[in-house]
N, C-alpha and C positions, 0 to 999 in steps of 0.2 A: 841584335844590333850591335852591342857593346861587348865583344867577345874577348876572353882573356888572351894574352899574348906572352911570348917568351922573352921578349927583349924591348928595351926602349932604344929607338933608333933615330939619331939625328936631331936630338932636342938640346944639344949643348949651346948654351948662350955664352958667347966667348968674350963678350965685353965686359970686363970686371966692373966698369963704371956704372953699369946698369943697376946692379944690385949686389951687395956683399952677401956671402954666405947663401947663395941662390935666392935671394929676395929680402926677407925681413928678419935679419938676424937678431937673436935674443928677445923674441916675443915671449913674454910670460903668459901663463894660461889665466891670468886675470887682466882684463883689458884696462887700459887707462882711457880717461874720457877724452883726451886729445892726443893724436899722434902726429908728430912732425918729424923731427930728426931722428927719432928712435922709437920704435914701438914698445920698448921695455920700460914701464914705469912700475917697478916691483914695489915701490914704496907706497903706492896707491892702494887703499882698501876699500875705497868708494865704489859702488856700482855706477856705471856711466848713466847719465841722464838719458831718458827715453825720448828721442826726437825723430819724427818721421818726416823727411824732407821729400816733398813731391816734385821739386824744381830740378830739371835736368840740366846738368853742368855742360856748357858748350865752350870747350877750350879752343875750338877751331884749329887745333894743332898748330898753334903760333910758334913758328920756329924762332921768333925773336925772344921768347920767354922760356925758361926752363921750368918744366913741371916735375917737381920731385916731391915724393911723399914717403917719408921714412927713408928706407935704403933703396926705394924703386925710382929710378929716373925714367919717366914716362917719354920725355923728350927723345932720349937715346933709344928707347924701345920703339917709337914710331918710326925711326929711321930704318929699323929692321922690318917692321910690319905695322902700318897704321890701323889694322884690324884690332890691335891690342887696345882695350879700353879699361882694364882693371887688373888687380892682382889679388889672388886668394891665399890666405895663410891660415892653417889650422895648427896650433901649437901641438907638439908631441906627435905629429904625423909627418908623413912626407909630402904633404900638400902644401906647396910653396911655389906657385906657378902663375904666370900671366893667363889672363882671361880674354878670349877673343870671340868676335862676331863677324861673319862675312856678309857682304850685300848679295852674294850669289848663292850657290847650293848650301843649304843648312848643313849638310853632312860634310862639307869640305874638310873641316878641321877634325873630323873623326879619323882621318888617314893622311893628314898633312901637319907637319910642324910649323913653328912660327916663321920659318923662312919660305913657307909655301911649297916645301919639298914633300914628296910622298914620304910617310913615316907611319909604321903600324901603330906607333904609340899615340899618334895624334896629338891633340892639345885639350886643354880645358876650354869648353866653349858653351855659348848660349845660342839659341835660335832667334830668327828675326821676329818672331811672335812676341818676344820679350824685349822691352826697351832696354837701353844700355845704361839707364840711369838708376836701376833697381827700384824704380817706383811702382812697378806692377805689384798687385796683391801677392802673386806668387812668381818669383823668378827661379827658373830651372837651369843649372849648370850641369854639363855632362862631361864624363871623363872615363877613360877605359880602366878596367880591373886587371892590371898586368901582373904577371907572376913574379916579376922582380921587385914588386912593391912600390912602383912609382905610379904617377898620375893619381888616380881615385882609389888604388888598391888598399891603401891604408885607412879608407873610411870603414872598412871592415873591423878595424879596431874597436869601433863603437859596439860591436857586438857582445863585447866584454863588459858585464855590469860594472866592474871596478873602473875600467878605462872610461866608460861613458860618464859615470859619476864624478870622475875627477878632471874631466875636460869639457868645458861648457861653451867655449866660445869660437866662432869664426870671424875672421878679419877679412874685409874687402877693402883694398886700398885703390882709390881713384885719384886722377891728377889733382883735383881740388878738394876731395872729401875722404873721410874714412868712415866706413860702416862697420858696426860690431853687431853680431848676431848671437843670441843665446840659443844653444842647441836644446830643442824640447823633445825631439823624438828621433829614434833611428830604427828602421825596421825594414823587412822584406816586403815588397809589394809586387804586383803583377807588372807586365811589361807594356801596359797600355801608354800611349803617348800623352802625358799628363796635360799639357797645355791645350791640346786638341780635344781632350775628353771632358774638360770642365771649363765653364764660362766663370772665371774668377771675379769678373765685374758684376756678376750676380749675386747680391749679397746672401740670399738664400742658398745658393750652390756653394759659395765660399764657406758659409757657417756649416753646412753639412759636411763639406770636405775637412774642415778643421776639426770637427767633432770626432772624425775617425782618426785623423793624423795625430791628434793628442792623445789618442787612446786606441791604438791599432790592434785590438785584442784578437782580430782574426789572423793576424800574421804568425808565421811559424816562428820567427825570430824578431823580438822588439825590446827596446829600452825606452822608457819615458821619463821626463823630468817635469816636476810640478811647476808649471810656468803658464800664466794666464796668457792666452792667444785668442784674439777677437777678430772680427772682420774690419775693425779699425786698424789693425796691424799690417805690416808687410812681411812676408816670409821668403826665406831662401830654401830651395830644395837642391840637393847635390844627389846625383843619380849615376849609379855605376852597376855593373853586372853582378850577379851571384855567381859563385864558382859552379860550373858544370850545370846550370840550370838556365837554359836559354829563355824560359818564359818567365822569368823573375828579375826584379831589379832590387838593389839595396838603396835605400834613401836615408839620407841625413838631412834633417830639417831644423832650421833656426828661425827665430823671431827677431826683428830688428829691434835693438834696445839703445843705439846710440848712432847718430848722424852728424859728424862734426867736420868743419871746414879744416883744410890744412892751413896751419899757421906759417 
């Protein structure tokens, strides 16, 4: 479903006011506990407090108020496409993109850019089975593995044990919240549709899934980090293709460790 491509076509966001340096310039590989005008708080050595907010933020896309988080201006982004609901950033990778979800065909953003135009590169997106507030036990985001290194291709950097060891965090910016996930596993998996294959609202099913995800010993390629992950947590799964293996996917998974309002 998520095949490798040769080029990124039509994904230029030409309004510089939306985000500087393609989104969140200067994010350090250590998270700050609060992200407002800048995601880089390099002086902070403290691990962010673990807070799992289950309340969905409803901004109602109020055009009279500007919603800005870090360098991402959601008000301007909504003028381009109201399906944009978050921004994902992984330091030291090319992952620095808006996140979209359509009310229509779940596969729409597989082959369309943020302008709704056909594009082989597609977008980073979730399906309607996931809520847009990241409150589900497991939220899955999809992106192409492109040969030019864009979209989710650089997730494959986590196959390198040294890179995995030195890069721990995924940042999700929303209009009124910033989420930080600690990456606990990166591994090759089969091509099953994860959200349709597991009922993550069933605690026993979720527990069994986490038992494998935190130690995927049957995978041909995997790295793991000693991080406690329980059914009380919420996790984020990033899914992309394996090179030349149509029946496999590469997953990078993180557990929510911080959920802070935008100041």
